[in-house]
C-alpha positions in Angstrom: 105.2 -106.2 37.7 103.4 -108.3 40.3 103.1 -107.9 44.0 105.3 -110.2 46.1 104.5 -113.0 48.6 101.6 -112.0 50.8 102.5 -110.7 54.2 100.3 -110.5 57.3 99.6 -107.1 58.9 96.9 -106.0 61.3 95.4 -103.5 58.8 94.9 -106.2 56.2 93.5 -108.6 58.8 90.9 -106.0 59.8 89.9 -105.2 56.2 89.5 -108.8 55.3 87.4 -109.5 58.4 85.0 -106.6 57.6 84.7 -106.8 53.8 81.0 -107.4 54.2 80.6 -103.9 55.7 82.2 -102.3 52.7 80.1 -104.3 50.3 76.9 -103.5 52.2 77.7 -99.8 52.2 78.3 -99.8 48.4 75.1 -101.8 47.8 73.1 -99.1 49.5 74.9 -96.1 48.2 75.1 -97.1 44.6 71.3 -97.5 44.5 70.9 -93.7 44.7 71.0 -92.3 41.2 72.9 -89.1 42.1 73.3 -87.8 38.5 74.3 -84.2 39.0 74.0 -83.2 35.3 70.3 -83.9 35.2 68.1 -81.5 37.3 65.5 -84.3 37.6 67.9 -86.1 39.9 68.7 -83.1 42.2 66.8 -84.8 45.1 68.8 -88.0 44.5 72.1 -86.0 44.7 70.9 -84.5 48.0 69.9 -88.0 49.2 73.4 -89.3 48.3 75.0 -86.6 50.5 72.7 -87.5 53.3 73.6 -91.2 53.0 77.3 -90.4 53.1 77.0 -88.1 56.0 75.2 -90.9 58.0 77.9 -93.4 57.0 80.7 -91.1 58.2 78.9 -90.7 61.5 78.5 -94.4 61.8 82.2 -94.9 61.1 83.0 -92.6 64.0 83.7 -89.2 62.6 82.8 -86.7 65.4 82.2 -83.8 62.9 80.1 -84.4 59.9 78.3 -81.6 58.0 76.5 -81.2 54.7 77.6 -78.0 53.0 75.1 -76.4 50.6 76.4 -74.7 47.4 74.6 -72.8 44.6 74.3 -76.3 43.1 74.5 -79.7 44.7 75.6 -80.3 48.3 79.0 -81.4 49.5 79.8 -83.4 52.5 82.5 -82.4 55.0 83.9 -84.6 57.9 86.7 -84.2 60.4 88.3 -86.5 62.9 91.0 -84.7 64.8 94.0 -86.6 66.1 94.7 -86.5 69.8 98.3 -85.8 69.0 98.8 -82.0 69.1 101.5 -81.9 66.4 99.8 -84.4 64.1 99.7 -83.4 60.4 96.4 -82.8 58.7 95.3 -84.7 55.6 92.2 -83.8 53.5 90.6 -86.5 51.4 88.9 -85.3 48.2 86.2 -87.2 46.3 82.8 -86.8 44.8 79.4 -88.5 45.3 77.7 -87.6 42.1 77.8 -89.9 39.0 77.6 -89.7 35.3 74.3 -90.2 33.3 73.7 -93.8 32.2 72.9 -93.2 28.5 72.4 -95.3 26.5 70.5 -97.5 29.0 70.0 -100.3 26.6 73.7 -101.0 26.6 73.7 -102.0 30.3 73.8 -105.7 30.9 72.5 -105.1 34.5 70.4 -102.1 35.7 72.8 -99.3 36.4 71.5 -98.6 39.9 71.0 -102.2 41.0 74.5 -103.2 42.1 75.3 -106.6 40.6 78.2 -108.9 41.6 79.9 -110.6 38.6 82.8 -113.1 38.6 85.4 -111.8 36.2 88.8 -113.0 35.0 90.6 -111.0 37.7 88.2 -111.8 40.5 84.8 -110.6 41.7 83.5 -107.4 40.1 80.7 -105.0 41.2 78.7 -103.5 38.3 76.8 -100.2 38.8 77.1 -96.5 37.9 79.5 -95.0 40.4 81.0 -98.3 41.4 84.4 -96.8 41.1 83.8 -93.3 39.9 83.7 -92.2 42.6 81.6 -93.9 45.3 83.8 -97.0 45.5 86.9 -94.8 45.8 85.3 -92.8 48.7 83.7 -95.8 50.4 87.0 -97.6 50.9 88.1 -94.8 53.2 85.3 -95.7 55.6 86.7 -99.2 56.1 90.3 -97.9 55.9 89.8 -95.5 58.8 88.3 -98.3 61.0 91.3 -100.6 60.0 93.8 -97.9 60.9 92.3 -97.4 64.4 92.0 -101.1 65.1 95.5 -101.9 63.9 97.1 -99.1 65.9 94.9 -99.4 69.0 94.1 -95.7 68.8 90.9 -93.9 69.7 91.7 -91.1 67.2 93.6 -91.3 64.0 97.4 -90.8 63.9 96.8 -87.8 61.7 93.8 -85.4 61.6 91.7 -86.6 58.8 89.2 -84.4 56.9 87.0 -85.4 54.0 85.5 -83.1 51.4 83.2 -85.0 49.0 81.5 -82.8 46.5 78.3 -83.3 44.5 79.1 -81.7 41.1 82.3 -83.1 39.8 80.6 -84.9 36.9 79.1 -81.5 36.0 82.4 -79.7 35.9 82.5 -78.6 39.6 81.0 -75.2 38.8 80.7 -74.1 42.4 83.7 -76.0 44.0 86.3 -73.2 43.9 83.8 -70.8 45.6 83.2 -73.4 48.2 86.9 -73.9 48.9 87.4 -70.1 49.2 84.4 -69.7 51.6 85.5 -72.7 53.8 89.3 -72.4 53.5 89.7 -72.1 57.3 87.9 -75.4 57.9 89.7 -77.1 55.1 93.3 -76.1 56.0 95.6 -79.1 55.7 99.2 -80.2 55.2 98.4 -82.6 52.3 95.5 -83.4 50.0 94.7 -87.0 49.2 92.7 -87.3 46.0 90.7 -90.5 45.7 89.2 -90.2 42.2 91.8 -92.0 40.2 93.3 -95.5 40.0 96.2 -97.8 39.1 97.7 -99.2 36.0 96.5 -102.8 36.4 95.4 -105.2 39.1 98.9 -106.5 39.7 100.7 -103.2 39.1 100.8 -101.1 42.3 101.1 -97.5 41.1 100.4 -93.9 42.0 99.0 -91.2 39.8 101.2 -88.1 39.8 99.4 -85.7 37.5 96.1 -84.8 36.0 95.4 -82.8 32.8 93.5 -79.6 32.7 90.4 -78.9 30.6 89.0 -76.1 28.5 85.9 -76.4 26.3 84.4 -74.4 23.5 81.6 -74.2 21.0 81.9 -72.9 17.4 79.0 -71.7 15.4 79.3 -71.0 11.7 76.5 -69.0 9.9 76.1 -68.7 6.1 72.8 -67.8 4.5 70.2 -66.2 6.7 67.8 -69.1 6.1 68.0 -72.8 4.9 68.1 -72.8 1.1 67.1 -75.2 -1.6 70.2 -77.1 -2.5 69.1 -77.3 -6.2 68.5 -73.7 -6.6 71.4 -72.4 -4.6 73.9 -75.3 -4.2 77.3 -74.5 -5.6 76.6 -70.8 -5.6 76.6 -69.8 -1.9 78.8 -70.9 1.1 77.6 -74.0 3.0 78.3 -73.7 6.8 78.6 -77.5 7.1 81.2 -77.7 4.4 83.0 -74.8 6.1 82.9 -76.5 9.5 84.2 -79.8 8.1 87.1 -77.9 6.4 87.8 -75.9 9.5 88.0 -78.8 11.8 90.2 -80.8 9.4 92.8 -78.1 10.1 92.7 -78.5 13.9 95.7 -80.8 13.7 98.7 -80.7 11.4 100.2 -83.7 9.6 102.2 -84.6 12.8 99.1 -84.7 15.0 99.9 -81.3 16.7 97.2 -78.8 17.5 97.4 -75.8 15.2 96.1 -73.1 17.5 98.6 -70.2 17.6 100.6 -70.2 20.9 99.0 -73.5 22.1 102.3 -75.1 23.0 104.1 -72.0 24.2 103.6 -72.8 27.9 103.7 -76.6 27.7 106.3 -77.9 30.1 108.4 -80.5 28.2 108.7 -84.0 29.5 112.1 -84.5 31.1 114.1 -87.7 30.6 113.3 -88.9 34.1 109.6 -88.5 33.5 109.7 -90.4 30.3 111.7 -93.2 31.8 109.2 -93.5 34.7 106.4 -93.8 32.2 108.3 -96.4 30.2 108.4 -98.6 33.4 104.6 -98.9 33.4 103.6 -102.1 31.6 101.4 -101.4 28.7 100.2 -103.8 26.0 98.9 -101.5 23.2 97.2 -104.3 21.3 95.3 -105.3 24.4 94.4 -101.7 25.1 93.1 -101.2 21.6 91.1 -104.4 21.7 89.8 -103.7 25.3 89.1 -100.3 26.9 90.0 -98.2 23.8 87.8 -100.3 21.5 89.7 -98.9 18.5 91.5 -100.3 15.5 94.7 -98.2 15.7 96.5 -95.8 18.0 97.1 -92.3 16.8 98.1 -88.9 17.9 101.0 -86.5 18.2 104.2 -87.9 16.6 107.2 -88.5 18.8 105.3 -89.7 21.9 104.1 -93.1 23.1 100.4 -93.8 23.7 100.8 -93.4 27.5 102.6 -90.1 27.0 99.8 -88.9 24.7 97.2 -89.9 27.2 98.7 -88.4 30.3 101.4 -86.0 29.5 100.6 -84.2 26.3 97.8 -81.6 25.5 95.0 -82.5 23.1 92.2 -81.0 21.1 89.1 -83.1 20.4 85.9 -82.6 18.5 83.2 -83.9 20.8 80.2 -83.3 18.5 79.0 -81.7 15.3 75.5 -80.8 14.2 73.6 -78.7 11.6 71.2 -79.1 8.8 68.8 -82.0 8.4 69.5 -85.3 10.1 66.0 -86.9 10.1 64.8 -89.8 7.9 65.0 -89.5 4.2 66.3 -86.4 2.5 65.7 -82.7 2.9 67.7 -81.0 0.1 68.9 -77.9 1.8 72.0 -75.7 2.4 71.7 -75.2 6.1 72.0 -71.7 7.6 74.2 -72.8 10.5 76.7 -75.5 11.7 77.9 -76.2 15.2 80.7 -78.0 16.8 81.7 -78.7 20.4 85.4 -79.0 21.3 87.5 -79.8 24.4 91.1 -79.2 25.0 93.1 -81.3 27.6 96.0 -79.3 29.1 99.3 -80.2 30.7 101.6 -78.5 33.2 101.9 -74.7 32.9 99.1 -74.3 30.4 96.1 -72.3 31.5 92.5 -72.9 30.5 91.8 -69.1 30.1 94.5 -68.9 27.3 92.6 -71.3 25.0 89.7 -69.0 24.2 91.8 -66.2 22.6 93.9 -68.8 20.8 90.9 -70.5 19.4 89.2 -67.3 18.3 92.4 -66.2 16.5 92.6 -69.6 14.7 89.0 -69.6 13.7 89.2 -66.0 12.4 92.2 -66.9 10.3 90.6 -70.1 8.8 86.9 -69.4 8.0 86.2 -68.7 4.3 84.6 -65.5 3.0 80.8 -65.3 3.5 80.8 -67.4 6.7 80.3 -65.6 10.0 81.9 -67.4 13.0 81.0 -67.2 16.7 83.3 -68.9 19.3 81.9 -69.4 22.8 84.3 -70.4 25.6 82.7 -70.6 29.0 84.7 -69.0 31.9 86.6 -71.2 34.3 87.9 -74.5 33.0 90.2 -76.8 34.8 93.9 -76.2 35.3 96.4 -79.1 35.2 98.0 -80.3 38.4 100.9 -82.5 39.4 102.5 -84.0 42.5 106.1 -83.6 43.7 107.7 -87.0 43.0 110.3 -86.4 45.7 108.3 -84.9 48.5 108.1 -86.6 52.0 104.4 -87.0 51.5 104.9 -89.0 48.3 107.3 -91.2 50.2 104.6 -92.0 52.7 102.1 -92.8 49.9 104.6 -95.2 48.2 105.2 -97.0 51.5 101.5 -97.3 52.1 100.8 -98.7 48.6 103.8 -101.0 48.8 102.5 -102.5 52.1 99.1 -103.1 50.6 100.6 -104.8 47.6 103.4 -106.6 49.4 106.1 -104.9 47.4 109.0 -102.5 48.0 108.0 -98.7 47.8 110.6 -98.3 45.1 108.6 -100.7 42.9 105.5 -98.7 43.0 105.2 -97.1 39.6 104.2 -93.6 38.6 101.3 -93.0 36.2 99.5 -90.0 34.8 95.7 -89.4 34.6 94.5 -88.2 31.3 91.2 -86.9 32.7 90.6 -83.7 34.6 89.1 -82.6 37.9 89.2 -79.7 40.3 92.4 -80.7 42.0 94.2 -77.6 40.8 91.6 -75.5 42.8 92.5 -77.5 45.9 96.2 -76.7 45.4 95.6 -73.0 44.6 93.2 -72.3 47.5 94.6 -74.5 50.2 98.3 -74.4 49.2 98.8 -78.1 50.1 100.6 -80.7 48.0 98.7 -83.4 46.2 98.7 -87.2 46.6 96.5 -89.5 44.6 95.2 -92.8 46.1 92.6 -94.5 44.0 91.5 -98.1 43.2 90.2 -97.7 39.7 91.5 -99.5 36.6 91.6 -98.6 32.9 89.2 -101.5 32.3 86.5 -100.2 34.7 84.4 -98.6 31.9 84.2 -95.3 33.7 81.6 -93.0 32.2 80.5 -95.9 29.9 77.7 -98.5 30.2 78.5 -101.4 32.5 80.8 -99.4 34.8 82.4 -101.8 37.3 84.9 -102.0 40.1 87.2 -105.0 40.8 86.4 -105.7 44.4 89.9 -106.8 45.3 91.2 -103.4 44.2 88.8 -101.7 46.6 90.1 -104.0 49.4 93.6 -103.0 48.6 92.5 -99.4 48.6 91.1 -99.6 52.1 94.3 -101.3 53.3 96.5 -98.7 51.7 94.4 -95.9 53.2 94.9 -97.5 56.7 98.6 -97.6 56.2 98.8 -94.1 54.8 97.5 -92.4 58.0 100.2 -94.2 60.0 102.9 -93.4 57.5 102.0 -89.7 57.3 102.0 -89.4 61.1 105.8 -90.2 61.0 106.5 -87.9 58.1 107.7 -84.4 58.4 105.2 -82.4 56.3 105.7 -78.9 57.7 
């Protein structure tokens, strides 16, 4: 799918006339290394919040506040519509970024934004270029374009923003912040700007995000490391046991073997599968490009796109134990460790994974091996949008205008990653929309993260259209 012939509209004209403002904002913001996972960068995360607060004031938001949490600060802003019955939209994003490791893999310094001409147009390379500073920054220009195009002094809908500083660390304090500030955050719809689209020429809207649960398994054998010559073959080896255990995590059909894991999984209906089949997807190009893999694999009976966005998974993220230094140290190690994550889909709950995993480990460890399973509290629940809601119709019209296409031609995609969107739904009770400008090729969380600048420009325009479209939509 490609967008149609270009049409003039006042929102687009304003965005194009002020692209330098968006680029200058990003150049300044991306230079702040707001890595929330590293305590060394706590002051940088705070500086990032201060930068965004000032940028929102400069844009015209009359209410801008920095909200402290037990961790990193969040930024709140509000611009009330002069129309008494106007709906309220809350934009969610985050201003913290992932670590840059390994730094030697970056072509350009990660916190020195660099413009590069790519095959699809100009790109901006930096950590956070799209995840998520680019996705938040386009709302600054989008708001100005909305006001200029409509001739209004206030937006057609009341617009609030909540931009947290701990998303890349699992949002550990976000739910508490939502509950404490629920009265200030009350809204009719939540617009999540932490996602993207299928391709530069494929206007699309994310409709679901998977949940997340993580765990760590420790296996203990002998009380101390033992000489492998004197004791090898005569006592249990925790590393052998771990390798054998994890080899059983999936069956021969690629299904997770935890008891009860699929009991609450909501099956994909025919309509959902048909909508996913409409999304253009070149598996060979995906393997050679962003996947950087030789073959596709996973649960039998599902396409790659369905596996990524609509089916639950279990992944081994890391294993360690014994000696891994230079040369040899001939031991039977006393312990082995593994870290796992589980992506969850509609109706699954992260708190169910711990008991399932413990039961599975207990049933599969060999005699002489002591197992400990740690599953931290919390986790992330899956979430989904209502495909037929009036708010979704407004979003499709906004994206269609930005891409010069009919709203019915805007495709639906699913996001394989996870975030705190389910907390927003649970605490605020508002439906979700997803408006992001990222692409699968943007190397999110990897070295050389980038954003395709024309996608950001489209994002700003779509946001400008969205406020007008929501104002004429019955949300209550």
